[in-house]
C-alpha positions, 0 to 999 in steps of 0.5 A, a space after each residue: 812109756 816113752 818120755 817126750 822132751 819139750 821142743 825147746 829143751 830137745 833143740 837146746 840138747 842139740 845146740 849144746 851137743 853141736 857146740 861141744 863137737 864143733 871144735 873137732 869138726 873139720 879142723 884146720 892148721 894154719 902153717 905160716 909159711 910156705 910148704 916144707 918147713 917147720 910150721 908145715 912139719 908142725 901142722 902135719 904132725 898134729 894132722 897125723 896124731 889126731 887122725 891116727 888116734 881117731 880123735 877126728 873123723 876126717 884129715 885135718 886140712 892144712 893151709 899155708 899162710 906165709 908173710 913175716 914169718 908168722 907175722 901175717 898169720 898172727 895178725 889175720 887170726 887175732 883181727 879177722 878170725 879170733 873166734 874160729 873154734 876148729 882152726 889151729 896155728 903152728 908156732 915155734 920158738 922163733 915166733 916168740 923170739 919175733 914177738 919179743 922184738 915186735 915183728 908181729 906188729 902192734 900184737 904181743 904174746 898176750 893176744 892169742 890162746 896158746 894151746 899146746 906145745 908138742 915137740 922140741 927140736 934144736 938148732 943146726 948148721 947145714 951145708 950143701 952135701 956137696 960143699 967143701 965144709 965139713 965141720 965148724 971148724 971148716 966154717 970159721 976158717 972159710 969165713 975168716 979166709 974170705 968173707 964175702 964167700 960165705 953167705 948165711 941163708 936163714 928163714 926170717 930177717 935179721 934178729 930172727 931165730 935163724 939170724 940169732 943161731 948164725 950170730 950166736 955161732 959166729 960170736 962163739 967163734 970170736 967173729 963178728 956177727 954184724 959183719 956176716 953176710 946174710 940172705 933172708 928167705 920166707 921159710 926153711 923150705 926156700 933156704 934149703 933150696 937155695 943152699 943146694 943150688 949154691 946161692 948160699 952157703 950155710 943154713 942155720 936151720 933146725 935139725 928135725 927139718 933138715 932130716 925131714 928134708 934129707 928124707 924127701 932127697 934134699 942134698 944137704 948135710 948137717 955139720 953140727 946140732 945146737 943141742 946140750 948132747 948128741 941127738 938120737 936117730 938118724 943125726 946121731 953121728 952129727 957132734 954138737 957145736 959144744 964138741 967142736 969147741 963152740 958153747 952154743 945151744 938152741 933149743 926150740 919148741 913147736 905148738 899150737 895157738 888159737 884165736 883170742 875169742 874162742 870160747 873156754 868150753 871150746 879151747 878145753 875140748 882142744 886142751 883135752 884132746 891134745 893131752 890124750 894124744 900126746 900121752 899115747 905111744 902112737 903119737 910118741 912114735 910120730 914125733 920121733 919120726 919127725 925128729 922131735 924130742 918129747 915136750 908137752 905143755 898145754 892151756 896155762 901151763 904153756 902159756 906161762 912158758 911162753 911168757 917166760 921164753 918171750 922175756 928171755 928172748 927180749 933180753 937176748 935180743 937186747 944184747 945184740 942191739 936189736 929192737 925189743 917190745 916192752 
């Protein structure tokens, strides 16, 4: 004997099934900069991890939304796309630093749903492969000899994460950060291109980003990593800033957020999916291939971490005389 569901019940069942599946159908990852930088790397890590682990049936679409080092994407998602349950947006520690300084406009760190932190990175001091600068000691000597001939390039304006890394390095060397010559770019890809073209002499970027660019053929060289110890992998031969006499560290997290009106049920689907994906050895391999180190926080745990980091960045920015949010 066949049981027949009432039409209304059948429709409701189908609707519930569709709602549950929707978040992972035709997913999109927004990289808030042009191709080639850290946001691009972050989106492509999720793209590979989700597809290789069979958490999605078709590749995640990666789209680019440059502007304000993340500000345009942040404002767009909150104001225009707040309930999109299949859209995630890449962020980094630099995004949190910008939020602390009010660079995302009227919105603060409480406006989005912090989804997942998927890896850790570290700051790096980078020069062109042809540069005579081989170490931080050489860099400081070059600046002291003629400050006008050493131009720092970075993704973001004064007060950005890349500027802060350069400023902390300069301060540790006994130099005045406010006297640095500094050129702002929209992202790491542009800064790296300018470095190779001789338009800037130093780039205070990210270790994983630099490693990916070198794999792609970029003629650049890392002279210091801003970590507590030497990194593993292809940058293992690069000394830390501490080894070179400068007490500077800059850890970076990479992850994703979602719009503020994404439902609890749909958000949970994403949280559960990321938890499962990050627990696999396949994802650990993908993360390592991109020069990232283990960092896995999702949902409420990540939300608490983000709030703590933004508060710490507000304090640091204030010490450099930069504007901060309340």
